[in-house]
N, C-alpha and C positions, 0 to 999 in steps of 0.2 A: 237490270236494276230492280224489276218487279220481283224476280226470284230472290234476290238478296233481301228485299223488304219483307217478303213472305217468310223467309228463314228467320229474320230477326223477330218478327211478330210471333212466330211459333215458339222461339226460345223464351221470349218474354212471357207468353201464356204458360208454358211449362214451368217456368220459375214461380209464377203465382200459384199454379195448381200444386206444386210441391210444397210451398209454404202452407197452403191450406190443408194439404194432406198431413203435414207435420202437426197441425193442431189436432187433427183427428187421432193421430197416433198418441199424442199427449193425453187425450181423453181416455183412450184405451188403457194407457198406463195408469191413470188415476183410478179407474175402475178396478184394475188388477190389484193395485196397492190396497184399495178399500176391501177387496175380496180377502186378501191375506190378513188384513187387520181383523176381519170378521172371523176367519179361521183361527187366528191366535186367541181370540176372546170367546171361542166356543159359540159363536152366533151362526156359524155355517152348519146347516143341517145335513148336508150330503157328505159323501165320503171324500177323503183327501184326494183321491184320484180324479174326482169331479172338478175340483178347483184347479188341479194341475192340467186337466184336459182343457178347461176353459182358457187358461193362460196360454196353452199351446195353440189352440185354435185362433185365439185373438192375434197371436204373433204371426202365425202362418197366413191368415187372411190379409194382414197388413203388408207382409212381405210380397204377396201376390200382387196387390195393388201397387206397391212400390216398383215392382218389376215392370208393370204395364206403363207406369209413368216414365221410368228411366229409359225404356226401349222406345217410347213414343207410340206404343200401340193404342194408347187411349185416344189419340188423335183420329183414329179410324171411326170412332163412335160419334153419334149425333151430339152427345154431351161429353166433351173431352174430360170434364171434371169427374165423370162417373159418380155423380152425387147420389143418384137413386140407388145404385148398386151398393155404395158404401153405407147409406142409411139403412137399407134393407138388411145387410149383413150385421150392422150394429144392433138393430132392433131384435133380430133373431138370436144373436149371442146373448144380449141382455135378458131376453125372455127365458132362455135356458138357464141363465145364472139365477134369475129371480126364483125360478122353480125350486132351487136348492135352499131357499131361505123361508123363514116363517114370519116372526114378528119384525124382522129387519127389512121386510119388503118395501115398506114405505120410504125407507132411506134410499134404496136403489131406484125406486120408481121415478125419481126426479131426473135420472139419466135418460129416460125416454125423451123428455123435453129438450135436454141438452143435445142429444143425438139429432133430433129433428131440427134443431136450430141451424145445422149445417145446410139444410135444404130450404130455409126460408127465402133466401135471396137467389136461389138457383132453380128450384123445382117449380114446374107449372102447378097451378092450384089443384088440378085433378090428381096429379102425381103425388103432391104433398098429402092430400087427403087419403090416398091409397096407403102411403107409408104410415100416416097417423092411425088409420084403421087397423093396420097390421099390429101396431104397438098396443092399441087398446084391446083388441080381441085376443091377442097373445096373452096379455096380463089377465084379462077376464077368464079365459079358458083355463089358465093355471089354477086360479081360485075355484072355478067351477069343478074342475077335476078333483081337486083336493076335497071340496065339499061333498062331491059324490062318493069319495072314498072315506068320508067321515074323518078326515085328517086335518080339517080346517079348525084351528084352535079358537079363532074369534071371528065368526061369520059377519058380525056387525062391522068390525074394523075392516074386513075385506071388502064389504059393500061400500063403506065410506071411501076406501082407497080407490075403488073402481070409479065411483062417482067423481072424486077429485081429479083422477087422471082424465076422465071423459071431458070434464069442464076445461081442464088445461089444454087438452089436445084440440078441442073445438075452438077455443080462443086462439090458439097458435095457428090453426088452419085459416081462420078468418084474417089473422094478422099477415100470414103468408100471402093470402089472396090480395090483400090491400097493398102489400109491398110489390107484388108482381104487377098490379094495375098501375102503381106509381112508376115503376120502372118502364112499363110500356108507354106511358104518357111522356116520360122523359126521353125515351128512345124516339118517339114520334116528333117531339120538339127538336131533338138533335138533328134528325133527318130533315125537318123543315128548315132548320137553321143552315144546314149544309147546302140545301137547295137554294136558299136565299143568297148564301155566300157564292155559290157557283154562278148564279144569275148576276150578282154584283161584279164578280170577276169578269164575266163575259161582257158586261156593260163597260167595265173599265178598259178592257181590250179594244172594244169598239171605239171608245172615246180616244184611246191612244192612237188608233188607226186614223181617226178623223183629224186629230191634232197633227199627225205626221204626214198626212196625205193631201195632195192638191185635189180639190173637189172636181175640177173640170177634167183633168187628164188622168187622174188616178195614180199619178207618179208621186214620189216623195216630194215634200215641199222643201224650201230652202233651209229652214231651221233644222229639220230632221237630217237633211243631207250634211250640213255642217257638223252636226253631232256625230254622225257615222264616220265622216272623213277624218275628223280629229281623233276618234278612237282608233281607226285603222292606221293613221299616221303614227300614233304613239306606240302601236304594236308592230311597226315595220321593222323587220329584222335587217341586220347589216347585209349588204349585197343584194337586197331586194329593191324593187321599184314599183310604184303605183302610177297609173296614168290618170291625168286630170285634163278635162277639156271643157271649155265654154262654147256653147253652140247657140247660134242666133239664126232664126228663120228669116230668109231674105225677103225684103219688100213686104213685110207683114202688114205694115200700116196701109199700104196700097190695097191689100186684100180687104182689110176692114172698110176702107173708104169706098171701094168699088162694089164689093159684094155684100157688105154688111157684117156686123159683129157675129151674127150666127154662123156665117161662113168662116170667119176667123176662128171661132171656137172649134168648128169641125176640123179645120186644118191643124190646130193644136192637138186635138184628139187623134188625128191621123198620124202625126209625128210620134206621139206616145205609143201608139200601136206598132208602128214600124220599129221603134226603139226596142220594145219588148221582144219582137221577133228576131232582131239582129244580135241581141246581147246574150251572154252566158248567165247561168245562175251565179249569183254573187256580184255581178256587175251592177252598178248603181246608176240609174238615170233619174234625174230630179228636175222639177221645174224651178228655175232660179228666179224668175220674175218676168211677167209679160210674155214675150215670145222668146225669151232666153232660157236655155236649159244648161245643165251641167252634167258631165259624164265622168264617172269614176270607175277605173278598171284596176282591181288589185292584182299584184304580182304579174306585171307585164314589162315589155321593153319598148323601145322607140318603134321598131318595125311592126311589132304586133299591134301596138296602139294605133299607129298610123293606118294600118290595114283595117282595123275595126272602124275607125272614124270614116274612112273612105267608103267602106261597105254601107255604113249608115247613111252617108250622103247620097250615094247612088240609089239606095232603096227608097229614100224619101223623094228623090227626083222622079222616080217612076210610079209613085203612089198616086191613087186617085181617091180623094175624099168622097164619101158616099153622099149623094144628094147635092153636091156643090160642083159647079163647073169652074174650077180654078186651074189655070194652065201654068206650066213652067214653075213648079215648086222647086225650091232649092234652099240650101242652108250653108252657112259658113261656120268654121270651127277653128278655135285656137287651142293648141295642144301643148302640154308640158308634162314633165315627169316629176314625181315626188320621190325624194331620197331620204334616208334616215337623217333626222336633225333639221329637215326643212320646216319652214313656217308656212302654214296653210294660206294665210292672207297674202304672203309674198308669191306663193305659187299661183293663186288666183289672179294676182296682178300680171304675172307672166303670161298666163293663159289669155287674159283680157287683151294684153298687148299683141299677142299672136292673132287673136280674133280681129283686132283692129286692122292688122296688116292684111288679113284675108279679105276683109271687106274693101280695103283700099285697093287690093289687087284684082278686083273685079267680081267678088262674091262667088258663091257656089264652089268653094275650095276649102282645103284644110291647110292651115299654116302652123308652124311649131316654134316653140321657144324651149329648148331642152336644158338650157343652163340652169343650175340651181346653186344655192349657197349652203347646201346641207353638209353636215360633218362627215 
């Protein structure tokens, strides 16, 4: 199950990353279109081979990233989105392109901000600053190199563009830092909320256990037993049978009168411990009320059920409650079988009648009423 959930999560992540990658490809496409518009209008200073080379490099770089995403190789990296790598490649390609322009550099300069926008929500502040620094120094070095070669047509405009880019990138870096801090706070709150939810679920489970459990013996209580038995009876397949028995501890009132209620409580706890030791996983033993208990055995027959009840009776007769000197412990049981279509109340009445016969017959015995009116 966990493997399937992990696979679904990875497919969902890859789908989101591919959509985000598609936006990056669209941005490259817009820059390429703008490049060829500039070439058509004689605004591109470089040779035609330069524009062709840029278009080819842009296409090849995006095909490489696409292959990484489609093969799932991106999941091997700490950042599966490969945001820093994509931003770095975009900044370098844009800087190379800007170097081929003169007066139109200011138009292309805005794409630095657009490229870095892809890292605002993903990159850590120091990584974002690193990418922003690469963009600024790349643009500044292009202008300084041309100034050094005396090819800079308007130094004042170039200085103005560098200052404007610096301000924009500083503001964007501060905004990215704020966004990351906000995301970190939201992540911490989500973790805190999940911790509270886990605590609440644990408390709810404890409350359910308290509601379903008899405090003295640790067995299921009557209400929870009836709910379980009704569910099992509804799911009972044709040809199958469940065992149902009412069990009463013999002379329990005498134990309370002679030895005190604390001794009676210890006898009840002793019976619960004996019952847990004698029964299988899936068998249900519950306190029905006072010194009366109810036993439910799924998927059994008359012989198996009788053997189980007799084993329980013999084990209890030989038990010795800790710290209490009570002799001659015994129990009486009334047994019946549940068939598909049986009514639980009627089955309990049959078991109760069998229990009455066991007590009238001398106690310390198991009696049965196998007949049912089930379909």
